[in-house]
Legacy VTK file of the C-alpha trace (Angstrom):
# vtk DataFile Version 3.0
C-alpha trace
ASCII
DATASET POLYDATA
POINTS 79 float
8.979 -3.995 -23.941
10.179 -0.651 -25.216
13.813 0.336 -25.061
14.676 3.921 -24.190
17.866 5.707 -24.937
17.457 7.881 -21.698
19.922 7.741 -19.021
18.291 7.158 -15.656
19.972 8.307 -12.578
20.408 6.650 -9.343
22.027 7.466 -6.062
22.421 6.303 -2.437
21.484 8.365 0.453
22.300 7.813 4.180
19.656 8.445 6.565
20.439 8.849 10.337
17.645 8.344 12.777
17.307 11.143 15.126
14.034 9.955 16.944
11.681 7.057 16.893
8.208 8.763 17.063
6.134 5.580 17.532
5.983 1.871 16.734
3.272 -0.407 15.809
3.078 -4.140 16.447
0.687 -4.532 13.479
0.527 -1.692 10.862
-1.679 -1.428 7.757
-0.613 -4.821 6.260
-0.307 -6.550 9.644
3.347 -6.074 9.845
5.375 -4.407 12.638
6.373 -0.733 11.672
7.765 2.412 13.085
7.675 6.146 12.361
11.031 7.870 12.511
12.506 11.362 12.107
16.007 11.770 10.422
18.627 14.476 11.403
17.148 16.702 8.612
13.695 16.620 10.181
12.165 14.407 7.505
9.660 11.708 8.605
9.499 8.110 7.482
7.490 5.011 8.085
9.522 1.831 8.122
7.974 -1.629 8.093
9.533 -5.040 8.514
9.037 -5.987 4.778
12.116 -4.027 3.858
14.414 -5.373 6.464
15.325 -8.906 7.754
14.503 -9.682 11.325
18.079 -9.244 12.679
18.377 -5.890 11.167
14.875 -4.697 12.285
15.753 -5.321 15.903
18.944 -3.102 15.546
17.005 -0.016 14.270
16.975 2.614 17.035
17.782 6.349 17.561
21.242 7.045 16.082
21.087 4.162 13.597
22.065 4.877 9.957
20.170 3.453 6.967
21.488 3.460 3.559
18.553 4.015 0.891
19.126 3.319 -2.785
17.055 5.734 -4.957
16.594 5.208 -8.789
14.686 6.853 -11.507
12.251 4.906 -13.732
10.017 5.476 -16.610
6.393 5.270 -15.542
4.515 6.304 -18.562
4.855 7.402 -22.087
2.311 9.207 -24.259
2.195 10.307 -27.859
2.085 14.035 -28.391
LINES 1 80
79 0 1 2 3 4 5 6 7 8 9 10 11 12 13 14 15 16 17 18 19 20 21 22 23 24 25 26 27 28 29 30 31 32 33 34 35 36 37 38 39 40 41 42 43 44 45 46 47 48 49 50 51 52 53 54 55 56 57 58 59 60 61 62 63 64 65 66 67 68 69 70 71 72 73 74 75 76 77 78
């Protein structure tokens, strides 16, 4: 595996659910899911794969979700 001397950035963002638009008992992979809108008007689709069952039951309008975002190197080409 190659090692790169590039500093990759990461950050955490808090999303507050303004509205739950719809829910599915079985979404594309057969898992429960929901479509939400945050306070900035951005839409998200959440599935149970990212949450344990106790936390999934607590997701509702007004809930806050912390998302950890990180950069990664996807591809390198010779120029």
